[in-house]
C-alpha positions, 0 to 999 in steps of 0.5 A: 819231783820238785826241788825244795825252795831254798832261801839264803839269808845273809846275816846283818852286821848287827846279827854278827855283832850279837853272835860275837858279843860273848867272845868280845866280852871274854877277850876284854876281861882277859886283856883287863886282867893281863893289864892288871897283872902288869900294872898293879904290882908296879903300882905298889908305892912304898911311902914310908920314911926310909922305905927302900922303894920310896923315891920321895924326899924322905925315902932311901931309894937313892942309897939302895939304888947305889948299893944295887949298882955296886952288886949288893943284893938288897932284900926288903922285909917288913916283918921281924920273923923273916929278918931273923930267919933269913939273916946270916953272917954274910948278910948286913941287916939294916934296922930303921928306927930301932925304937919301934921294935918290941923288946923281943925283936930287939933282943933277937936282932941283937943276937944275930951273927949278921952285921947290923946297922941301926939307923935313926935315933930320933925316936929312940928310948930304952935299950934298943941298941945294946951298949949305947944310949941315944938322946937329943942334944942340948946344944943347938946346932951350929950348922957347921959340918963336923969331922970324924975324930975317930978311926972307924973306916966308914967315918974316915971315908966320910970325913965330915957329916952335917951337924945334927941334934941327934946322937949316941954316946956314953951312959948316964954315968959318963963312961964310954963303952970300950967296945964302941968307936964314937965318931962325929962329935955333935955336942952334949945332951941335957946331962952335959955328956958328949954325943956322937953322930956315928958309932962303930963296934970294935970288940969281938963278934958281929959288927954293929954300927949306929947312924944316929940321924936318919937324914943321912940316908934320906933321898933329900940329904944323902948328898950332904957332906959325907953322908953317902960315903958313910952309909955306903961303907957302913952298909955295903960291907957284904954282898947281901943286905936286908932292909927292915923298917921297924914297926910298932905292930910287928912281932916274931909270931908268924902270920899270913902275909896279907900284903904279899905281891901276888895278893892283888893280882889274885883278887883281880883274876878271881873277880875277872873269873866271876864276871866271866862266869856271870857273862856266860851263865847269866840271862841274856837280855835283849834291847829295851822295847817300849810297851804301850800302856793299857790305857791313856790317862789325860793329864787333866784327870790326873790333876783332878784326881790329886786335888780330890785326894787332897780335899778328902784328906783336908790337906789344905796346907799341903795344897797351899805349899804346892801352889805357893812354890809353883807361883814363886818359881814362875815369879822368879823366872819372870823377874830374872831371879835365879832358881837357886836364890833364897826367899829374900832375893825373890822378896827383894825383886817383888819389892822393886817391882812395886809389890808391898813386902807385907803382901808378898810375904802373906801370899807366898810365905804366910800361914796355911789356910784353915778353910776351903774358902781361904784356900780358894781366896789364896789361889785367886790372890796368887793368880792376881799377883802373877798377872800383875808381874806379867802385866797381863 
């Protein structure tokens, strides 16, 4: 019995790469998804004014970082329902721009047992802060810092604040609420009533404080005068802080959190899974293979066929436009005119070459021929013009 012939074929590098293509694709998708999970959550940038994570000039990241360095746990919440649900007596609630709150939200936050600090009365109107009114000062800023002029602990720690055009103060009757300690007198409003840069509640119940000018807690001005001391003493009285930037569209109704941190990574993983399924289940196509045409058609026959079609359709204008465009392109190349130049540039070049402007306009941009004889004459004239420019 003869032994069967055995041939051993060593796979080439291309064969090995083809076999490993699916595994390499899967590995690439896994690596991309992992990088997305690491990068995308960090890429979410809070660009809101007074945003706790906004490191820009108008953000409040500097103040929040100092609070965290002193052991205060700062939780950023974007909806009022979560603020009301998570606030307690040991948590200070910071409300930035309280005028953006609806009446329902303002009442809910005013009724919390938590200490509440309202920041920013630039946009304030209505009764967002119970017991006080906010307004723009009638007197122009003097530019000089103002002293505390009160006994509130946060104000005594700050000592001075920059001058501002925003303040809180007595109501329209000119009566100061006896449960508020008003500090840092800034001037008077349009009614001549005194306005103050900071207010601290003095009555029974949870503490309430108002920082009238939001610039005090912004990154660009937190170091001006006693701004940092005022903000730290007003907000850092508890070990936990809820930071809430009010929004006109917010409400107390519970809704699905479409901006949750896990939303984008989940979408990335889902997309990666779909790509992986497509790579595994999809049809595998090989490299492109050139295919010979069943018949070779000479260019001259194509040109003649196109001419016959134009003649049968009596499309003399279309044929003339094509001839004129090709002639103009060749003339521009001979005269050194840029291909992107307009007709005036080509006409000027032809005039400098000695061609009458009226002749050039009639040949290149004149009316369409109406008969076959006119079309043939145009062809000869265009050919003569090219020969004249090329000096043939």
